[in-house]
TISE-485857 format. One record per residue: residue in one letter; residue number from 1; x, y, z of N, C-alpha, C in turn. Coordinates in steps of 0.02 Angstrom, whole numbers, plus 50000, padded with zeros to 5 digits. Example, Ala and Ser with C-alpha at 12.3 -4.5 7.8 and 13.67 -1.06 7.14 Angstrom:
% TISE-485857
+--------+-----+-------+-------+-------+-------+-------+-------+-------+-------+-------+
: residu : num :  n.px :  n.py :  n.pz : ca.px : ca.py : ca.pz :  c.px :  c.py :  c.pz :
+--------+-----+-------+-------+-------+-------+-------+-------+-------+-------+-------+
:      A :   1 : 50660 : 49716 : 50390 : 50615 : 49775 : 50390 : 50660 : 49835 : 50390 :
:      S :   2 : 50642 : 49888 : 50354 : 50684 : 49947 : 50357 : 50645 : 50002 : 50394 :
+--------+-----+-------+-------+-------+-------+-------+-------+-------+-------+-------+
% end
This chain:
% TISE-485857
+--------+-----+-------+-------+-------+-------+-------+-------+-------+-------+-------+
: residu : num :  n.px :  n.py :  n.pz : ca.px : ca.py : ca.pz :  c.px :  c.py :  c.pz :
+--------+-----+-------+-------+-------+-------+-------+-------+-------+-------+-------+
:      M :   1 : 50529 : 48673 : 48222 : 50466 : 48710 : 48226 : 50480 : 48783 : 48241 :
:      Q :   2 : 50447 : 48828 : 48206 : 50449 : 48899 : 48220 : 50379 : 48922 : 48243 :
:      H :   3 : 50378 : 48964 : 48294 : 50315 : 48987 : 48322 : 50317 : 49063 : 48324 :
:      F :   4 : 50267 : 49096 : 48295 : 50265 : 49169 : 48296 : 50192 : 49191 : 48294 :
:      S :   5 : 50181 : 49255 : 48309 : 50114 : 49282 : 48313 : 50105 : 49337 : 48261 :
:      D :   6 : 50043 : 49362 : 48257 : 50028 : 49416 : 48210 : 50042 : 49485 : 48241 :
:      G :   7 : 50076 : 49486 : 48298 : 50094 : 49549 : 48329 : 50049 : 49571 : 48385 :
:      Y :   8 : 50010 : 49525 : 48414 : 49964 : 49546 : 48466 : 50000 : 49568 : 48530 :
:      W :   9 : 50060 : 49545 : 48542 : 50098 : 49570 : 48600 : 50114 : 49644 : 48591 :
:      E :  10 : 50127 : 49665 : 48529 : 50139 : 49736 : 48516 : 50076 : 49777 : 48530 :
:      R :  11 : 50018 : 49749 : 48512 : 49955 : 49785 : 48524 : 49940 : 49790 : 48598 :
:      L :  12 : 49967 : 49744 : 48637 : 49959 : 49745 : 48710 : 50009 : 49791 : 48744 :
:      K :  13 : 50058 : 49815 : 48708 : 50113 : 49853 : 48737 : 50091 : 49911 : 48782 :
:      P :  14 : 50038 : 49948 : 48765 : 50017 : 50002 : 48810 : 50000 : 49979 : 48881 :
:      Y :  15 : 49982 : 49916 : 48889 : 49965 : 49889 : 48955 : 50026 : 49857 : 48990 :
:      L :  16 : 50081 : 49848 : 48953 : 50137 : 49809 : 48978 : 50199 : 49850 : 48992 :
:      A :  17 : 50212 : 49900 : 48951 : 50277 : 49934 : 48953 : 50292 : 49964 : 49021 :
:      G :  18 : 50351 : 49949 : 49046 : 50375 : 49979 : 49109 : 50342 : 49952 : 49171 :
:      T :  19 : 50310 : 49894 : 49167 : 50274 : 49868 : 49224 : 50311 : 49810 : 49257 :
:      T :  20 : 50290 : 49795 : 49319 : 50310 : 49734 : 49353 : 50254 : 49684 : 49341 :
:      A :  21 : 50270 : 49624 : 49317 : 50218 : 49578 : 49295 : 50231 : 49507 : 49319 :
:      L :  22 : 50176 : 49470 : 49325 : 50177 : 49399 : 49342 : 50145 : 49360 : 49285 :
:      E :  23 : 50179 : 49310 : 49260 : 50151 : 49264 : 49211 : 50131 : 49200 : 49246 :
:      V :  24 : 50067 : 49185 : 49247 : 50041 : 49125 : 49280 : 50036 : 49069 : 49228 :
:      G :  25 : 50076 : 49016 : 49238 : 50078 : 48961 : 49191 : 50132 : 48971 : 49139 :
:      C :  26 : 50194 : 48979 : 49161 : 50249 : 48995 : 49115 : 50280 : 48933 : 49083 :
:      G :  27 : 50263 : 48874 : 49108 : 50293 : 48814 : 49079 : 50369 : 48814 : 49085 :
:      N :  28 : 50403 : 48798 : 49030 : 50477 : 48795 : 49033 : 50510 : 48863 : 49021 :
:      G :  29 : 50470 : 48915 : 49017 : 50497 : 48983 : 49013 : 50513 : 49008 : 48943 :
:      A :  30 : 50501 : 48968 : 48892 : 50519 : 48989 : 48823 : 50481 : 49052 : 48803 :
:      R :  31 : 50415 : 49052 : 48814 : 50375 : 49112 : 48797 : 50393 : 49170 : 48843 :
:      T :  32 : 50407 : 49155 : 48907 : 50423 : 49207 : 48955 : 50484 : 49246 : 48934 :
:      R :  33 : 50535 : 49210 : 48910 : 50596 : 49244 : 48887 : 50581 : 49289 : 48826 :
:      E :  34 : 50535 : 49267 : 48783 : 50519 : 49306 : 48724 : 50484 : 49372 : 48742 :
:      I :  35 : 50440 : 49370 : 48792 : 50401 : 49430 : 48808 : 50432 : 49473 : 48862 :
:      A :  36 : 50485 : 49450 : 48895 : 50516 : 49487 : 48950 : 50536 : 49558 : 48931 :
:      P :  37 : 50559 : 49572 : 48869 : 50578 : 49641 : 48852 : 50522 : 49692 : 48857 :
:      Y :  38 : 50459 : 49669 : 48858 : 50403 : 49715 : 48864 : 50395 : 49744 : 48934 :
:      F :  39 : 50428 : 49715 : 48983 : 50416 : 49732 : 49053 : 50477 : 49760 : 49088 :
:      K :  40 : 50465 : 49798 : 49141 : 50520 : 49818 : 49184 : 50547 : 49757 : 49220 :
:      S :  41 : 50503 : 49716 : 49247 : 50522 : 49652 : 49276 : 50466 : 49602 : 49266 :
:      L :  42 : 50483 : 49539 : 49258 : 50434 : 49487 : 49245 : 50451 : 49426 : 49287 :
:      T :  43 : 50401 : 49400 : 49322 : 50408 : 49337 : 49359 : 50367 : 49284 : 49324 :
:      G :  44 : 50399 : 49230 : 49304 : 50365 : 49173 : 49274 : 50350 : 49122 : 49328 :
:      M :  45 : 50288 : 49100 : 49333 : 50269 : 49052 : 49385 : 50233 : 48992 : 49354 :
:      D :  46 : 50247 : 48934 : 49382 : 50215 : 48872 : 49358 : 50214 : 48822 : 49416 :
:      P :  47 : 50163 : 48779 : 49419 : 50160 : 48729 : 49473 : 50208 : 48671 : 49463 :
:      G :  48 : 50237 : 48665 : 49403 : 50281 : 48608 : 49389 : 50353 : 48622 : 49408 :
:      P :  49 : 50379 : 48591 : 49461 : 50448 : 48606 : 49482 : 50501 : 48589 : 49430 :
:      L :  50 : 50490 : 48537 : 49390 : 50538 : 48520 : 49338 : 50539 : 48572 : 49283 :
:      L :  51 : 50480 : 48598 : 49266 : 50476 : 48651 : 49216 : 50510 : 48715 : 49241 :
:      I :  52 : 50500 : 48731 : 49304 : 50532 : 48790 : 49333 : 50608 : 48782 : 49334 :
:      A :  53 : 50631 : 48722 : 49351 : 50703 : 48709 : 49351 : 50732 : 48718 : 49281 :
:      E :  54 : 50697 : 48694 : 49230 : 50720 : 48703 : 49161 : 50720 : 48777 : 49142 :
:      A :  55 : 50667 : 48813 : 49162 : 50663 : 48885 : 49147 : 50721 : 48922 : 49179 :
:      R :  56 : 50738 : 48906 : 49240 : 50793 : 48940 : 49274 : 50860 : 48925 : 49241 :
:      R :  57 : 50869 : 48863 : 49218 : 50932 : 48845 : 49185 : 50943 : 48885 : 49121 :
:      N :  58 : 50889 : 48900 : 49086 : 50895 : 48933 : 49021 : 50886 : 49009 : 49025 :
:      N :  59 : 50879 : 49035 : 49085 : 50867 : 49107 : 49092 : 50933 : 49146 : 49092 :
:      C :  60 : 50937 : 49196 : 49048 : 50997 : 49239 : 49046 : 50977 : 49312 : 49048 :
:      L :  61 : 50917 : 49328 : 49071 : 50892 : 49396 : 49071 : 50890 : 49425 : 49142 :
:      D :  62 : 50912 : 49486 : 49150 : 50916 : 49518 : 49216 : 50848 : 49535 : 49244 :
:      N :  63 : 50798 : 49548 : 49201 : 50733 : 49569 : 49225 : 50683 : 49512 : 49233 :
:      L :  64 : 50708 : 49451 : 49231 : 50665 : 49392 : 49231 : 50685 : 49343 : 49286 :
:      V :  65 : 50635 : 49321 : 49326 : 50646 : 49269 : 49376 : 50590 : 49218 : 49370 :
:      F :  66 : 50603 : 49159 : 49397 : 50553 : 49105 : 49395 : 50539 : 49081 : 49465 :
:      Q :  67 : 50475 : 49064 : 49478 : 50453 : 49044 : 49544 : 50401 : 48988 : 49537 :
:      A :  68 : 50409 : 48935 : 49577 : 50358 : 48883 : 49578 : 50298 : 48907 : 49619 :
:      G :  69 : 50238 : 48888 : 49597 : 50179 : 48907 : 49634 : 50116 : 48892 : 49594 :
:      S :  70 : 50058 : 48896 : 49627 : 49995 : 48880 : 49595 : 49951 : 48942 : 49591 :
:      A :  71 : 49909 : 48944 : 49539 : 49868 : 49003 : 49525 : 49820 : 49019 : 49582 :
:      E :  72 : 49795 : 48968 : 49616 : 49745 : 48980 : 49669 : 49777 : 48996 : 49737 :
:      D :  73 : 49843 : 48996 : 49740 : 49878 : 49011 : 49803 : 49945 : 49043 : 49787 :
:      L :  74 : 49943 : 49104 : 49761 : 50003 : 49137 : 49737 : 50050 : 49153 : 49795 :
:      P :  75 : 50114 : 49136 : 49788 : 50162 : 49146 : 49842 : 50193 : 49216 : 49842 :
:      F :  76 : 50150 : 49268 : 49839 : 50173 : 49337 : 49836 : 50130 : 49380 : 49881 :
:      P :  77 : 50158 : 49434 : 49908 : 50119 : 49480 : 49951 : 50067 : 49519 : 49911 :
:      D :  78 : 50019 : 49548 : 49946 : 49969 : 49590 : 49914 : 50004 : 49647 : 49876 :
:      G :  79 : 49975 : 49665 : 49818 : 50000 : 49722 : 49781 : 50069 : 49715 : 49752 :
:      S :  80 : 50090 : 49655 : 49736 : 50159 : 49644 : 49712 : 50170 : 49662 : 49639 :
:      F :  81 : 50117 : 49661 : 49597 : 50126 : 49668 : 49525 : 50076 : 49718 : 49496 :
:      E :  82 : 50098 : 49749 : 49441 : 50055 : 49794 : 49404 : 50015 : 49758 : 49350 :
:      V :  83 : 50039 : 49699 : 49331 : 50005 : 49659 : 49280 : 50009 : 49585 : 49300 :
:      V :  84 : 49953 : 49549 : 49294 : 49953 : 49476 : 49301 : 49929 : 49448 : 49234 :
:      L :  85 : 49969 : 49405 : 49205 : 49955 : 49375 : 49140 : 49936 : 49302 : 49147 :
:      F :  86 : 49885 : 49282 : 49109 : 49868 : 49212 : 49100 : 49873 : 49196 : 49026 :
:      P :  87 : 49933 : 49184 : 48999 : 49940 : 49172 : 48927 : 49929 : 49098 : 48909 :
:      L :  88 : 49870 : 49083 : 48882 : 49851 : 49015 : 48862 : 49850 : 48967 : 48921 :
:      S :  89 : 49839 : 48993 : 48981 : 49842 : 48951 : 49040 : 49778 : 48948 : 49080 :
:      F :  90 : 49735 : 48998 : 49075 : 49677 : 49001 : 49120 : 49630 : 48941 : 49110 :
:      H :  91 : 49620 : 48919 : 49049 : 49574 : 48863 : 49037 : 49602 : 48797 : 49061 :
:      H :  92 : 49667 : 48795 : 49080 : 49697 : 48735 : 49107 : 49685 : 48729 : 49183 :
:      I :  93 : 49662 : 48782 : 49214 : 49648 : 48780 : 49286 : 49584 : 48740 : 49298 :
:      A :  94 : 49584 : 48699 : 49349 : 49524 : 48660 : 49366 : 49464 : 48706 : 49375 :
:      P :  95 : 49405 : 48686 : 49351 : 49346 : 48730 : 49354 : 49333 : 48760 : 49423 :
:      E :  96 : 49339 : 48719 : 49474 : 49324 : 48743 : 49542 : 49378 : 48791 : 49569 :
:      L :  97 : 49434 : 48796 : 49533 : 49488 : 48841 : 49556 : 49494 : 48904 : 49514 :
:      M :  98 : 49452 : 48910 : 49463 : 49458 : 48969 : 49419 : 49442 : 49034 : 49456 :
:      R :  99 : 49388 : 49035 : 49494 : 49371 : 49096 : 49531 : 49421 : 49110 : 49587 :
:      P : 100 : 49444 : 49060 : 49624 : 49499 : 49074 : 49672 : 49562 : 49100 : 49638 :
:      A : 101 : 49577 : 49077 : 49577 : 49635 : 49103 : 49541 : 49627 : 49176 : 49524 :
:      I : 102 : 49566 : 49196 : 49503 : 49554 : 49266 : 49490 : 49561 : 49308 : 49554 :
:      A : 103 : 49534 : 49281 : 49608 : 49539 : 49317 : 49672 : 49612 : 49327 : 49692 :
:      E : 104 : 49653 : 49278 : 49681 : 49724 : 49283 : 49697 : 49759 : 49334 : 49650 :
:      A : 105 : 49741 : 49332 : 49586 : 49770 : 49381 : 49539 : 49753 : 49452 : 49561 :
:      V : 106 : 49691 : 49463 : 49581 : 49670 : 49529 : 49604 : 49707 : 49548 : 49668 :
:      R : 107 : 49717 : 49500 : 49712 : 49751 : 49514 : 49775 : 49821 : 49540 : 49765 :
:      V : 108 : 49858 : 49510 : 49718 : 49929 : 49529 : 49709 : 49937 : 49588 : 49663 :
:      L : 109 : 49882 : 49616 : 49637 : 49885 : 49675 : 49593 : 49892 : 49739 : 49633 :
:      T : 110 : 49926 : 49787 : 49604 : 49924 : 49856 : 49629 : 49854 : 49884 : 49615 :
:      P : 111 : 49835 : 49940 : 49648 : 49767 : 49965 : 49640 : 49744 : 49977 : 49568 :
:      K : 112 : 49789 : 50000 : 49525 : 49770 : 50013 : 49455 : 49798 : 49960 : 49407 :
:      G : 113 : 49812 : 49902 : 49434 : 49841 : 49849 : 49394 : 49793 : 49816 : 49345 :
:      S : 114 : 49821 : 49775 : 49300 : 49781 : 49742 : 49248 : 49789 : 49666 : 49253 :
:      V : 115 : 49734 : 49631 : 49240 : 49737 : 49558 : 49230 : 49723 : 49546 : 49156 :
:      I : 116 : 49768 : 49509 : 49124 : 49762 : 49498 : 49052 : 49759 : 49423 : 49038 :
:      F : 117 : 49706 : 49403 : 49004 : 49697 : 49333 : 48984 : 49707 : 49328 : 48909 :
:      I : 118 : 49751 : 49283 : 48888 : 49758 : 49265 : 48817 : 49737 : 49192 : 48812 :
:      E : 119 : 49682 : 49181 : 48776 : 49653 : 49114 : 48773 : 49645 : 49091 : 48701 :
:      P : 120 : 49652 : 49025 : 48689 : 49642 : 48999 : 48622 : 49567 : 48999 : 48603 :
:      E : 121 : 49553 : 49020 : 48543 : 49484 : 49014 : 48518 : 49475 : 48946 : 48484 :
:      N : 122 : 49419 : 48937 : 48451 : 49404 : 48873 : 48420 : 49412 : 48875 : 48344 :
:      E : 123 : 49453 : 48921 : 48320 : 49463 : 48929 : 48249 : 49537 : 48922 : 48232 :
:      G : 124 : 49551 : 48898 : 48172 : 49619 : 48891 : 48148 : 49637 : 48820 : 48132 :
:      S : 125 : 49684 : 48811 : 48087 : 49704 : 48744 : 48066 : 49738 : 48704 : 48121 :
:      F : 126 : 49773 : 48739 : 48167 : 49803 : 48704 : 48223 : 49749 : 48678 : 48271 :
:      I : 127 : 49698 : 48719 : 48283 : 49642 : 48698 : 48326 : 49606 : 48638 : 48294 :
:      A : 128 : 49597 : 48640 : 48228 : 49565 : 48584 : 48193 : 49606 : 48520 : 48202 :
:      A : 129 : 49672 : 48526 : 48202 : 49716 : 48468 : 48212 : 49707 : 48439 : 48282 :
:      E : 130 : 49695 : 48483 : 48331 : 49681 : 48458 : 48399 : 49618 : 48416 : 48400 :
:      L : 131 : 49566 : 48439 : 48364 : 49503 : 48403 : 48364 : 49506 : 48339 : 48323 :
:      L : 132 : 49539 : 48343 : 48265 : 49541 : 48286 : 48219 : 49590 : 48232 : 48240 :
:      F : 133 : 49648 : 48252 : 48267 : 49702 : 48205 : 48279 : 49725 : 48203 : 48352 :
:      G : 134 : 49688 : 48236 : 48396 : 49706 : 48235 : 48467 : 49771 : 48269 : 48482 :
:      C : 135 : 49791 : 48317 : 48440 : 49855 : 48350 : 48450 : 49855 : 48393 : 48513 :
:      C : 136 : 49913 : 48401 : 48543 : 49921 : 48439 : 48606 : 49872 : 48414 : 48658 :
:      D : 137 : 49826 : 48457 : 48680 : 49779 : 48438 : 48733 : 49712 : 48415 : 48707 :
:      G : 138 : 49705 : 48407 : 48641 : 49643 : 48381 : 48613 : 49586 : 48431 : 48616 :
:      D : 139 : 49526 : 48406 : 48624 : 49466 : 48448 : 48623 : 49457 : 48484 : 48690 :
:      E : 140 : 49468 : 48549 : 48690 : 49462 : 48589 : 48751 : 49406 : 48640 : 48746 :
:      R : 141 : 49358 : 48629 : 48702 : 49306 : 48680 : 48691 : 49267 : 48694 : 48755 :
:      R : 142 : 49250 : 48644 : 48794 : 49212 : 48656 : 48855 : 49253 : 48695 : 48906 :
:      Q : 143 : 49317 : 48677 : 48914 : 49359 : 48713 : 48961 : 49368 : 48786 : 48941 :
:      K : 144 : 49376 : 48798 : 48875 : 49385 : 48867 : 48852 : 49322 : 48908 : 48862 :
:      A : 145 : 49264 : 48877 : 48849 : 49201 : 48913 : 48860 : 49191 : 48930 : 48933 :
:      L : 146 : 49208 : 48884 : 48977 : 49200 : 48897 : 49049 : 49248 : 48951 : 49072 :
:      A : 147 : 49309 : 48950 : 49046 : 49358 : 49001 : 49064 : 49334 : 49071 : 49044 :
:      Y : 148 : 49306 : 49076 : 48984 : 49281 : 49140 : 48960 : 49222 : 49164 : 49003 :
:      Y : 149 : 49176 : 49119 : 49016 : 49118 : 49135 : 49058 : 49141 : 49159 : 49128 :
:      T : 150 : 49190 : 49124 : 49156 : 49212 : 49140 : 49224 : 49243 : 49209 : 49227 :
:      M : 151 : 49285 : 49226 : 49180 : 49317 : 49292 : 49182 : 49266 : 49348 : 49171 :
:      L : 152 : 49218 : 49337 : 49126 : 49170 : 49389 : 49110 : 49120 : 49400 : 49167 :
:      T : 153 : 49107 : 49349 : 49206 : 49057 : 49355 : 49260 : 49089 : 49367 : 49328 :
:      S : 154 : 49154 : 49374 : 49331 : 49187 : 49386 : 49395 : 49168 : 49455 : 49422 :
:      E : 155 : 49146 : 49458 : 49484 : 49129 : 49521 : 49515 : 49191 : 49560 : 49537 :
:      Q : 156 : 49250 : 49529 : 49531 : 49311 : 49562 : 49552 : 49347 : 49596 : 49494 :
:      L : 157 : 49321 : 49588 : 49433 : 49354 : 49616 : 49374 : 49307 : 49662 : 49336 :
:      T : 158 : 49335 : 49714 : 49306 : 49299 : 49758 : 49259 : 49336 : 49755 : 49192 :
:      E : 159 : 49299 : 49738 : 49139 : 49332 : 49729 : 49074 : 49352 : 49797 : 49044 :
:      V : 160 : 49412 : 49799 : 49018 : 49438 : 49859 : 48984 : 49429 : 49852 : 48909 :
:      C : 161 : 49449 : 49795 : 48881 : 49443 : 49785 : 48810 : 49450 : 49711 : 48793 :
:      E : 162 : 49427 : 49694 : 48734 : 49437 : 49627 : 48706 : 49464 : 49635 : 48635 :
:      M : 163 : 49515 : 49598 : 48618 : 49544 : 49601 : 48552 : 49559 : 49531 : 48527 :
:      R : 164 : 49576 : 49525 : 48464 : 49591 : 49461 : 48433 : 49664 : 49458 : 48410 :
:      G : 165 : 49691 : 49398 : 48407 : 49757 : 49387 : 48382 : 49761 : 49319 : 48348 :
:      E : 166 : 49820 : 49303 : 48324 : 49830 : 49239 : 48291 : 49902 : 49216 : 48299 :
:      S : 167 : 49911 : 49152 : 48312 : 49977 : 49122 : 48316 : 49987 : 49074 : 48257 :
:      F : 168 : 50050 : 49067 : 48236 : 50066 : 49025 : 48179 : 50122 : 48976 : 48199 :
:      F : 169 : 50117 : 48916 : 48173 : 50166 : 48863 : 48186 : 50191 : 48837 : 48119 :
:      Q : 170 : 50255 : 48848 : 48106 : 50285 : 48826 : 48043 : 50330 : 48766 : 48056 :
:      F : 171 : 50315 : 48710 : 48024 : 50354 : 48649 : 48031 : 50395 : 48636 : 47968 :
:      D : 172 : 50454 : 48608 : 47977 : 50496 : 48593 : 47919 : 50471 : 48533 : 47881 :
:      S : 173 : 50438 : 48487 : 47917 : 50417 : 48425 : 47886 : 50368 : 48389 : 47932 :
:      E : 174 : 50343 : 48333 : 47909 : 50301 : 48292 : 47952 : 50339 : 48270 : 48014 :
:      Q : 175 : 50401 : 48250 : 48006 : 50441 : 48227 : 48062 : 50451 : 48283 : 48113 :
:      D : 176 : 50461 : 48344 : 48089 : 50468 : 48401 : 48134 : 50406 : 48409 : 48177 :
:      F : 177 : 50347 : 48401 : 48147 : 50285 : 48405 : 48184 : 50281 : 48349 : 48236 :
:      L : 178 : 50295 : 48288 : 48215 : 50289 : 48231 : 48260 : 50336 : 48235 : 48319 :
:      E : 179 : 50393 : 48267 : 48310 : 50443 : 48272 : 48364 : 50425 : 48327 : 48414 :
:      N : 180 : 50383 : 48375 : 48393 : 50369 : 48432 : 48436 : 50298 : 48435 : 48463 :
:      I : 181 : 50251 : 48400 : 48431 : 50181 : 48405 : 48450 : 50153 : 48335 : 48466 :
:      A : 182 : 50120 : 48329 : 48523 : 50087 : 48266 : 48540 : 50029 : 48254 : 48491 :
:      W : 183 : 50017 : 48191 : 48475 : 49963 : 48173 : 48428 : 49936 : 48105 : 48446 :
:      L : 184 : 49877 : 48089 : 48420 : 49841 : 48028 : 48438 : 49866 : 47970 : 48395 :
:      E : 185 : 49888 : 47917 : 48428 : 49910 : 47857 : 48391 : 49855 : 47831 : 48346 :
:      G : 186 : 49874 : 47808 : 48287 : 49826 : 47782 : 48239 : 49801 : 47833 : 48189 :
:      T : 187 : 49824 : 47896 : 48196 : 49801 : 47948 : 48150 : 49856 : 47973 : 48104 :
:      R : 188 : 49914 : 47940 : 48105 : 49972 : 47969 : 48071 : 49962 : 47979 : 47996 :
:      S : 189 : 49931 : 47931 : 47962 : 49922 : 47938 : 47890 : 49879 : 47998 : 47873 :
:      A : 190 : 49823 : 48005 : 47907 : 49779 : 48062 : 47895 : 49812 : 48127 : 47916 :
:      L : 191 : 49849 : 48125 : 47971 : 49884 : 48184 : 47995 : 49936 : 48207 : 47944 :
:      A : 192 : 49973 : 48159 : 47915 : 50023 : 48176 : 47864 : 49992 : 48212 : 47805 :
:      D : 193 : 49934 : 48187 : 47783 : 49899 : 48219 : 47727 : 49876 : 48289 : 47746 :
:      Y : 194 : 49853 : 48297 : 47808 : 49829 : 48362 : 47831 : 49886 : 48413 : 47832 :
:      L : 195 : 49943 : 48392 : 47858 : 50001 : 48437 : 47862 : 50024 : 48458 : 47792 :
:      A : 196 : 50028 : 48410 : 47748 : 50050 : 48425 : 47680 : 50001 : 48473 : 47645 :
:      C : 197 : 49937 : 48463 : 47657 : 49885 : 48506 : 47627 : 49893 : 48578 : 47650 :
:      H : 198 : 49919 : 48588 : 47712 : 49928 : 48655 : 47739 : 50001 : 48679 : 47734 :
:      D : 199 : 50041 : 48644 : 47693 : 50111 : 48663 : 47683 : 50149 : 48667 : 47750 :
:      Y : 200 : 50129 : 48626 : 47797 : 50161 : 48620 : 47863 : 50159 : 48686 : 47902 :
:      R : 201 : 50111 : 48727 : 47887 : 50101 : 48791 : 47923 : 50029 : 48792 : 47951 :
:      L : 202 : 50024 : 48792 : 48017 : 49959 : 48791 : 48050 : 49948 : 48856 : 48090 :
:      S : 203 : 49885 : 48874 : 48098 : 49869 : 48936 : 48133 : 49818 : 48923 : 48189 :
:      A : 204 : 49818 : 48969 : 48237 : 49771 : 48964 : 48294 : 49749 : 49034 : 48313 :
:      K : 205 : 49684 : 49046 : 48315 : 49657 : 49111 : 48335 : 49662 : 49119 : 48411 :
:      R : 206 : 49673 : 49181 : 48432 : 49678 : 49197 : 48503 : 49628 : 49253 : 48520 :
:      R : 207 : 49603 : 49250 : 48582 : 49562 : 49304 : 48608 : 49598 : 49334 : 48668 :
:      I : 208 : 49605 : 49400 : 48670 : 49640 : 49434 : 48724 : 49591 : 49478 : 48761 :
:      N : 209 : 49586 : 49468 : 48827 : 49542 : 49508 : 48869 : 49583 : 49544 : 48923 :
:      V : 210 : 49574 : 49610 : 48927 : 49608 : 49651 : 48977 : 49558 : 49674 : 49028 :
:      F : 211 : 49574 : 49665 : 49092 : 49530 : 49684 : 49147 : 49567 : 49727 : 49197 :
:      R : 212 : 49529 : 49767 : 49234 : 49554 : 49802 : 49293 : 49518 : 49774 : 49354 :
:      K : 213 : 49543 : 49793 : 49412 : 49507 : 49777 : 49474 : 49439 : 49811 : 49473 :
:      A : 214 : 49389 : 49775 : 49494 : 49322 : 49805 : 49500 : 49323 : 49858 : 49555 :
:      A : 215 : 49286 : 49911 : 49545 : 49284 : 49965 : 49596 : 49248 : 49940 : 49658 :
+--------+-----+-------+-------+-------+-------+-------+-------+-------+-------+-------+
% end
C-alpha cells in the first residue's frame, strides 16, 4: 500500500516551519516521521504504550521524540509548544473529553501558538468503503460532526482559516488491501468488485482547521 496526499502539508508550511510541535495521536509514528522535516522539533504522543514503543524503535530522526500520554492530560509544562496538531485524531477522542483536550492543547501552547486539526470528511471512495464494508473504523459520521462542532464552538480558540485536502491510498491488489486495511467479514466479494472498479486507488477528503488561542 502507498499513501500520499495532494500536498496539504505544504500548504500548511507557513504555520509549521521552524516550530516546536506536538502531534496528539501519533500511532506507530509512521506519519510523524514523514512530517518531522517541517518542524524544528516534533514530539509524537499516543496513549498506546505498544504503539509508542514501536514508534521509538523505528525513529532515526534527531528532531523527533515520542512520548506516551493522553490528550486530556498532556504530560508537558505550560507553553511547551508553538504548534499542537490533531492529525485525523480529534474525532477519536471520547465526546466528554474533547473540550478538556482542547483546554490541554491551549495550556501547552506558547502565547502565539497554533492548534491545527486535520479531520476526515465524508467524501471520497475510501470513506465510501468505510460505510459500505466497515473498513478501518467504519461509520464515524457522528463522531466527525461532533468533533467539528466542538472545535468551532470552543471559547478557548479563535479560527484562523479552514482549507481542504485529499489523501490517496494506492493498493497493488485486493490482497494488498486485505492485508493492510480492516474490513467487515462477509463483504469480501462486493469489496473485491469495488476495489477493481476503482483500480485499487481510493481517496479521502480532508478538512484542515487552524486556530489560535482566544484573546
